[in-house]
C-alpha positions in Angstrom: -11.4 9.8 14.9 -15.0 10.9 14.8 -17.1 9.4 11.9 -17.7 11.9 9.1 -21.3 13.0 9.4 -21.8 15.0 6.2 -24.6 13.7 4.0 -23.9 11.6 0.9 -20.2 10.9 1.5 -18.4 7.8 2.5 -17.9 7.7 6.3 -14.3 7.9 7.5 -13.4 5.2 10.0 -12.3 5.5 13.6 -8.6 4.6 14.3 -8.3 2.7 17.6 -6.3 4.7 20.1 -6.4 7.9 18.2 -7.5 10.1 21.2 -4.1 9.3 22.8 -2.2 10.8 19.8 -3.1 14.4 20.5 -4.6 16.4 23.4 -6.0 19.1 21.0 -9.8 19.2 20.8 -9.4 20.1 17.1 -6.0 19.1 15.8 -4.4 20.7 12.8 -4.5 17.4 10.9 -6.2 14.1 11.4 -5.7 11.1 9.1 -9.0 9.9 7.6 -9.7 6.4 6.1 -11.7 5.7 3.1 -12.9 2.3 4.4 -10.9 -0.6 2.9 -7.3 0.2 4.0 -7.0 -2.7 6.5 -8.7 -5.1 4.1 -6.3 -4.3 1.3 -3.3 -4.5 3.5 -4.4 -7.9 4.6 -4.9 -8.8 1.0 -1.4 -7.6 0.1 0.1 -9.9 2.8 -2.0 -12.8 1.6 -0.8 -12.2 -1.9 2.7 -13.0 -0.7 4.1 -9.9 -2.4 4.7 -7.0 -0.1 7.9 -5.6 -1.6 8.0 -2.7 -4.1 6.3 -2.7 -7.5 3.6 -5.2 -6.6 0.0 -5.5 -7.7 -1.3 -2.6 -5.6 1.7 -0.4 -6.7 0.9 -1.0 -10.3 -2.8 -0.3 -9.7 -2.1 3.0 -8.0 0.2 4.0 -10.8 -2.5 3.5 -13.4 -4.9 5.5 -11.2 -2.4 8.4 -10.9 -2.0 8.4 -14.7 -5.8 8.6 -15.0 -6.2 11.4 -12.5 -3.3 13.6 -13.6 -3.1 12.9 -17.3 0.6 12.0 -17.0 1.6 9.1 -19.3 3.9 7.5 -16.7 3.6 7.4 -12.9 6.2 5.6 -10.8 5.5 5.2 -7.1 8.3 6.0 -4.8 8.9 5.9 -1.0 8.6 9.6 -0.7 8.3 12.9 -2.6 11.8 13.7 -1.5 13.0 10.5 -3.2 11.1 11.4 -6.4 12.9 14.8 -6.4 16.2 13.0 -5.9 15.4 10.9 -9.0 14.8 14.1 -10.9 18.3 15.3 -9.9 19.8 12.0 -11.1 17.9 12.2 -14.4 19.4 15.6 -15.1 23.0 14.4 -14.6 23.7 17.4 -12.5 27.4 18.4 -12.0 29.0 20.7 -9.4 28.2 24.3 -10.4 25.0 23.5 -12.2 22.2 25.8 -11.0 18.7 24.9 -9.9 16.2 27.6 -9.2 13.8 26.9 -6.4 11.3 29.1 -4.5 12.6 30.2 -1.1 9.2 29.6 0.4 9.0 25.8 0.2 9.8 22.6 2.1 13.5 21.8 2.4 13.2 18.7 0.2 12.7 20.9 -2.9 16.2 22.2 -2.5 17.9 19.3 -0.7 17.3 16.8 -3.5 19.4 18.9 -5.8 21.9 20.1 -3.3 22.7 16.5 -2.5 23.8 16.2 -6.1 26.1 19.2 -5.5 24.1 21.6 -7.6 24.1 25.3 -6.7 20.7 26.3 -5.3 19.4 29.6 -6.5 16.5 31.0 -4.5 13.6 32.7 -6.2 11.0 34.8 -4.5 7.2 34.1 -4.6 4.2 36.0 -5.8 2.3 37.8 -3.0 -1.1 36.6 -4.4 -0.8 32.9 -5.1 2.3 32.3 -2.9 3.9 30.4 -5.9 7.3 31.0 -7.4 7.4 34.4 -9.1 8.0 33.8 -12.8 9.3 37.4 -13.2 12.0 36.8 -10.6 12.9 33.5 -12.2 13.6 35.2 -15.5 16.0 37.5 -13.7 17.9 34.6 -12.1 18.4 32.4 -15.2 22.0 32.0 -16.4 23.9 29.8 -18.8 24.4 27.4 -15.9 20.7 27.0 -15.1 19.7 23.4 -15.5 16.3 23.2 -13.8 13.5 25.4 -12.5 11.4 23.8 -9.8 7.8 25.0 -9.7 6.1 24.3 -6.3 2.3 24.4 -6.6 1.8 25.9 -3.1 -1.4 24.7 -1.5 -2.3 22.9 -4.7 -2.8 26.1 -6.7 -0.9 26.0 -10.0 2.1 28.1 -10.8 2.2 30.1 -14.0 3.4 27.1 -16.0 3.1 28.7 -19.5 5.6 31.4 -18.6 7.9 29.1 -16.7 8.0 26.7 -19.7 8.7 29.6 -22.0 11.7 30.7 -19.8 13.0 27.1 -19.7 12.8 26.7 -23.5 14.8 29.9 -24.1 17.5 28.9 -21.5 17.7 25.2 -22.1 16.6 24.4 -18.6 14.1 21.7 -17.5 11.0 22.6 -15.5 10.1 20.2 -12.7 6.8 20.4 -10.9 6.9 19.8 -7.2 3.3 18.9 -6.9 3.4 17.6 -3.3 0.3 19.7 -2.6 -1.1 19.5 -6.1 -2.8 16.1 -6.7 -6.2 16.8 -8.2 -5.4 20.4 -9.0 -5.5 21.8 -12.5 -3.9 24.6 -14.5 -5.7 25.8 -17.6 -7.5 22.4 -17.7 -4.4 20.3 -17.3 -3.7 18.2 -14.3 -0.9 19.4 -12.0 2.0 17.0 -12.5 1.3 16.4 -16.2 2.7 19.7 -17.6 6.4 19.8 -17.1 8.8 17.0 -18.3 9.1 15.7 -14.7 6.9 16.1 -11.7 6.7 14.7 -8.1 3.8 13.9 -5.7 3.6 13.3 -2.0 1.4 10.9 0.0 2.6 12.0 3.4 0.1 11.8 6.2 -0.7 15.5 5.8 -1.7 15.2 2.2 -5.2 14.8 0.7 -4.5 11.2 -0.2 -2.0 9.4 2.0 -0.3 6.1 2.9 1.7 7.6 5.8 4.9 8.1 3.8 5.1 7.8 0.0 5.4 9.7 -3.2 5.5 9.4 -7.0 7.6 10.5 -10.0 5.5 11.5 -13.0 7.5 11.2 -16.3 5.9 13.3 -19.1 9.0 13.3 -21.4 9.8 9.8 -22.8 13.5 10.5 -22.9 13.6 10.1 -19.1 11.4 7.1 -18.7 13.8 4.1 -19.2 16.4 5.6 -16.9 13.8 6.5 -14.3 12.9 2.8 -13.9 16.6 1.9 -13.6 17.3 4.7 -11.0 14.3 3.6 -8.9 15.4 0.0 -8.7 18.9 0.4 -7.3 20.6 1.2 -10.7 19.6 -2.2 -12.2 17.7 -3.1 -15.4 15.3 -5.2 -13.3 12.3 -3.7 -14.9 13.4 -5.0 -18.3 14.0 -8.4 -16.8 10.5 -8.5 -15.4 9.1 -7.6 -18.8 11.1 -10.4 -20.4 13.3 -7.9 -22.4 16.6 -9.3 -20.9 17.4 -12.8 -19.7 19.0 -11.5 -16.5 19.3 -8.2 -14.7 22.4 -6.5 -13.5 23.8 -3.2 -12.3 23.8 -0.7 -15.1 23.6 2.8 -13.6 23.5 4.8 -10.4 20.3 5.1 -8.3 18.9 3.9 -5.0 16.1 1.9 -3.5 13.1 4.2 -4.2 10.3 1.6 -4.6 7.2 1.8 -2.4 6.2 -1.3 -0.5 3.0 -2.9 -1.7 1.7 -2.8 1.8 1.7 1.0 1.7 0.3 0.9 -1.8 -2.6 -1.3 -0.6 -3.4 1.5 1.9 -3.1 4.1 -0.9 -5.4 2.1 -3.1 -8.2 2.4 -0.6 -7.6 6.1 -0.4 -7.9 6.4 -4.1 -11.2 4.6 -4.0 -12.6 7.3 -1.7 -10.8 10.2 -3.4 -13.9 11.6 -5.0 -15.7 11.9 -1.7 -12.5 13.1 0.0 -12.0 15.9 -2.6 -15.7 17.0 -2.4 -15.4 17.2 1.4 -12.1 19.2 1.2 -13.6 21.6 -1.3 -16.6 22.2 1.0 -14.3 22.8 4.0 -12.2 25.2 2.0 -15.2 27.2 0.7 -16.8 27.3 4.1 -13.6 28.9 5.6 -13.4 31.4 2.7 -17.0 32.4 2.9 -17.3 32.3 6.7 -14.2 34.4 7.4 -14.1 36.8 4.5 -15.8 39.7 6.4 -13.6 39.1 9.4 -10.5 39.1 7.2 -11.5 42.4 5.5 -12.0 44.1 8.9 -8.7 42.9 10.2 -6.3 43.3 7.3 -6.0 39.6 6.7 -5.4 38.1 3.2 -6.2 34.7 1.8 -4.2 32.9 -0.8 -5.5 33.9 -4.3 -6.9 31.4 -6.8 -6.5 32.6 -10.4 -9.5 32.0 -12.7 -7.4 29.6 -14.9 -6.6 27.3 -11.9 -8.6 24.7 -10.1 -7.2 24.1 -6.6 -6.4 20.7 -5.1 -8.1 21.9 -1.9 -5.0 21.0 0.1 -4.8 23.7 2.8 -6.3 27.0 3.9 -3.8 29.7 4.4 -4.3 33.2 5.8 -1.7 36.0 5.9 -1.9 38.0 9.0 -0.7 41.7 9.2 2.4 40.8 11.1 4.0 38.1 13.3 2.5 39.5 16.5 -1.0 39.2 15.2 -0.3 35.7 13.8 1.2 34.5 17.1 -1.7 36.0 19.1 -4.3 34.3 16.9 -2.4 31.0 17.3 -2.5 31.4 21.1 -6.1 32.5 21.0 -7.1 29.4 19.1 -5.0 27.2 21.4 -7.0 28.5 24.4 -10.0 27.0 22.6 -8.3 23.7 22.1 -7.6 24.3 18.4 -4.2 23.8 16.8 -3.3 26.3 14.0 0.2 26.5 12.7 2.5 28.6 10.5 4.5 27.2 7.6 7.9 27.4 5.9 10.7 29.6 7.0 12.4 31.1 3.9 15.2 28.8 2.8 17.4 31.7 1.8 17.6 32.6 5.5 18.4 29.1 6.7 21.9 28.0 7.9 22.3 25.9 4.7 20.7 28.5 2.5 23.3 31.0 3.5 26.0 28.7 2.1 24.3 29.1 -1.3 24.4 32.8 -1.1 21.1 33.3 0.8 20.8 36.6 2.7 18.2 38.8 4.3 16.3 40.8 1.8 17.0 38.4 -1.1 13.4 37.2 -1.3 11.4 40.0 0.3 7.9 38.6 -0.4 8.9 35.1 1.0 10.4 36.7 4.1 7.3 38.9 4.6 4.8 36.1 4.0 6.6 33.7 6.4 6.2 36.2 9.2 2.4 36.3 8.9 1.1 33.1 7.3 -1.2 30.9 9.4 -2.9 27.7 8.4 -6.2 26.6 10.0 -7.1 23.0 10.8 -7.9 21.2 7.5 -8.6 17.5 7.2 -11.1 15.4 5.3 -12.7 14.0 8.5 -13.4 17.4 10.0 -17.0 17.6 11.0 -19.2 20.6 10.3 -19.4 21.2 14.1 -15.6 21.2 14.4 -15.2 23.7 11.5 -17.9 25.9 13.0 -16.0 26.0 16.3 -12.9 27.1 14.4 -14.7 29.8 12.4 -16.4 31.1 15.6 -13.1 31.2 17.5 -11.3 33.0 14.7 -14.1 35.5 14.3 -13.9 36.2 18.0 -10.3 37.5 17.6 -9.5 41.0 16.6 -6.2 42.2 15.4 
């Protein structure tokens, strides 16, 4: 990985052997290091505590609470597992309905489907690409137990409206903030608004430890049970606090704790997070400004950012006029050694989605966006020269 050369920011380290990982001159994603990852991993090993809920885990949880404004952060082994914990916490029964956007990663639906809930697919807005609160209102029934708000690209959903719909229906809003760490909605940190929220630290995220996630608990009624569910259905957390003289099996759950080795890596990422976010914002803005004229000439749209939202600077998405144009641009960039990719296929059209009543035309905006959306390379260690090459290559393509 090339060292980051932008002025005033912490250099990102070179990972030995990285050139063998990809043949792309400019890959879609490249993991960057803040500087102390290996040092902290070594420290975790020397501490003699590398299992879950160790010193680095606890430190990361306090940092997440500071960043998001959530009162309680619980590290997990993935965002998928954090979503599964949400499903457990709601005590879902067969026939209970959970509304999710069709344009999202499969985990958003899978976590609730695994608890035998009925998945109800909502369409997205054409501007922000977030769940369309107007469609959600049409889908709510007496069986609706949860509404999952996915902050696509780290731009906040219309949380005020979704919370209002939930209050009227008795449902619980869950923020899937896998893209959203550091983003804000009306001044509030994404992940701190709904009763429950989830985060991801997958290698493609702004802050990463390879695999990992977090459950944010913003409603005290869920907190004690969340600790039990995360630790294999036991009251071990009470035992460690001296609240019980022994711990035992008291509920359902699974092994959702993050290893302290991964948390050590994550701690170093958090230390560099200010520089990482500054760099990602600069990359995002340079794409937007450098390609705006080209986009206007070619009928290409960018994801909108409402005035009341501050993005997490997670990705840069463009919506091409049609699939042919998108695929042609991907091929054009590939000929320059640049990897660009599309994103989700609508869940309502998937094999499993059909079993929940999904059908063509059910979510027309999602289905249309999926045919034209393209994401450009976007990673914290991207150099100015690399980004200039991408912009130049895109600008040389005509629809």
